[in-house]
N, C-alpha and C positions, 0 to 999 in steps of 0.2 A: 419291572425292570426300570430304573431311574432315568428320567429323561435328562439328556445332556444339553445343557444351556449353551447357545450360541452366541459368540459376540462379534458383532460387525467391526472390523477394522477401520480405521480412517484411512481413506484412500487419498490420492493426489487428484485436483479437480481443474487441472487448467488445460486449454486448448489452444493450438497454436495460431488459429486465426481469429481470435476475440476472446469475448468473455462466454466461459461456458454455461450451459444451463445450470450447473452446481452453483457457480458463483452468481449467476442471477437470482436464485433461490436465496443464498446467502445474503446477498444485499438487501432483498425483502424482507427477509427475516431479523436482519439487524435493524431496518427501518421500524419493525414492529417495536423491537426492543427499546429503541430510541422514543418512540411515541408514548411508551410506558414510564419512561424516566421521570415524566412531569418536569423536566429541564426545558431550557431555552436551546433552541437548535439554531445552529450556523451552517451556511454552505460556505465553504471555502475553497479557493482554486491558488495551486501553487505552481506556477509556470515560469520557466524562463527559456524562451525560445531559441536562444543564440548558443545555448549551452548543448553540448553531446549529450547523449542517453545517460551514460556512466556519470557524468558530472550533476545532472539533473536529479538524478537518484540520491546521489550523496546529500545533494541539497533538500531534497524531500526528507530524507532520514534525519537530517539535522533539525527540519522544521518540527516533524514529529517529536523528536524529543523535548524540544524547546516547549512545544504545546503541552505535553504531558506536565512539565515542571509549572506552567501557569495553570492549569487544570487543578494540580495540588494545592497551589497558593490561594486559588479561588474558594477552597474549601467544598469542592465537589466530591460527594462521597463515593463516586465511583468515575474512574476516567473512562468515558464513553467516547469513540470516534469510530468512523469507518471511512476507508480510503479506497478510491477506484482509480486505477491507472487508465489513462487513455493514449492512443499513440501519435494524435497529432495529425498533421498533413505536411509531409516534408515539401511537397509541391507548391506549397504556400507558405512554405519558411515556418511552420509550426512543429516544434519537436515534442516526445511524450510529455505530459504533464498529468496532474493529480486533481481529482476533485474529492473533498472531504465533507463528511458531515460531523460536526463536533457539539457536544454538550455541555453548557455551561449553567451554574446557578443564576438564579435572575439577577440581573444587574451587573454580571460579571464578564460575559463574552465579548460586549463590545469594545471595553477597555482594555481585555486581555488580548485580543487579537490586533487590536491597533499598536499595542506594546511591540508585539511580533512584527508586525509589518512595517514598523519605524526602524527596526534593528538592520544595523549595517549588513549582517551577514545576507539578508534578504532584499533590502532596499538597494542595494549597490547593481541588482539585476532589475531594477525598475527601468522601463522604457516609457517616462511621463512625456506628454500630458495623457496617453492613449492607455497605458497598460501597467500594472504594478505586478511585481513578482507574487506578492500574497494578497490575492483579493478576497474580501468575504462580505456576506449580506446575510440578514436573518431569514431563516426557513418558513415561509407562510404556506406552502403547499408541500408536505413531506411527500406524498405519494407521486405528484408530478416531478419532484427532484429525483426521487428515485428511478422514475421511468427515464428521465433525460440521462442519467449515469449509466443506464443499461443500454444505450443506444448502440454501443460497439458489440453487442453479442453475436455470436455464431450464428447461421441459419439454422442449426438444430435446436440452440435455446430460444428460437423465435415460435417454436411449436407450443400448442397447449394455450394455458390461460396467460399469455404475456401482454402486458399493457403498455402504450407508447409505440411510437415509432422505432424500427430497427434501420440504422445507417447501412446503406448497402456495401457490398464489398468485404474484402478480408481486411482484419484488423490485428496484423502481426506485432508485438510488442518486442523490440530487439532486447535480446537478453532474456525474455521470457519471465518467469515467476508469476505469483499469485496476482492476479488482477483486482481482485476484492479482498482486503484486509481488514482485520476487525483489531480493535485494542486487545489487551490481555483481558481486562474487566468485562468488555462487551462481550468477547468470544465465550467466556465463562458462563456468565448469565444468560446468553442466548440460547446456549447449548444445553443448560441447566433448564431452560423454561420449556425446550422442545421447538423453539423458534428456528434454530439454525443446526444443521447436520455437523457433527464434527469432522475434521479433514485434515490431512498431511500437507505439512506447508510445504510450498514449492519456492525455492529462492531463486531469484534472478541471478544469471550468470554475469561476471564482472571481471571476466578474464582480463581486459584490457588494464584494470588497475591492481592486478595482483602480481606480486613478484613471482618470478620463475622459480619451480620448486625443483631441488635438486634430489636424485634418485637416491642417494647416499648422503650420510653426514660427512662433515669433514674430517672427523676422527677416522671413518672407516672407508674413505674414499681412496682408490688405487694409489694415486701420489702419495698421500699422507702416510699409507701402508709401507710403501716403498722407501720413504724417508726414513721410517723408524727403524726398519730393516737394516738400510745402511749405516745408521748411526750406532745399532748394536755392533755390526760387525767391526767397527773402528777399534 
């Protein structure tokens, strides 16, 4: 009798109270892929603590869109980045923000990231002289940087061979969604090499930015149907 091959289906990997153990594994697997890329790595933080969560999410999405354009223009053979969402500290006036690790060819990263940093889309959120919306620096210790990014992991994710300090408490991210995101190229290559297990993406809820949906279209709504019947009777 022929054996039946079973295929593990991709699953959602988020946790309500922090970065899940699946996401921690994904972060360290992505770090392995980044280390193998032979590129120059930069640690990037995107933060605007005066914005509400939905607004900072849109700002981060725009930053990643423009980042990938700069990566393509730099001649990077693959666009590699990993982003980790952090909840911030409302009591201290800090809203959610993102840490990224990005890969550029030698001689390109600082110039490209400086260009993004100065663009009005992001620089208008600077709070100089203390903070910039986009802050970056070269990564000199990738393992230590990954440990730092994983601080908001759940207590369950702290079991086993975990490195670095876990920040105490619950770390609920408003709107939910994946806390550890990979670029399409990095995700493809890391899964292909077995460094990262495939997962089913969980999108953040942004109900406050969506228009209300109607249960029926305008053409089939009761009022519209009634008007057509009345017109036919005339």
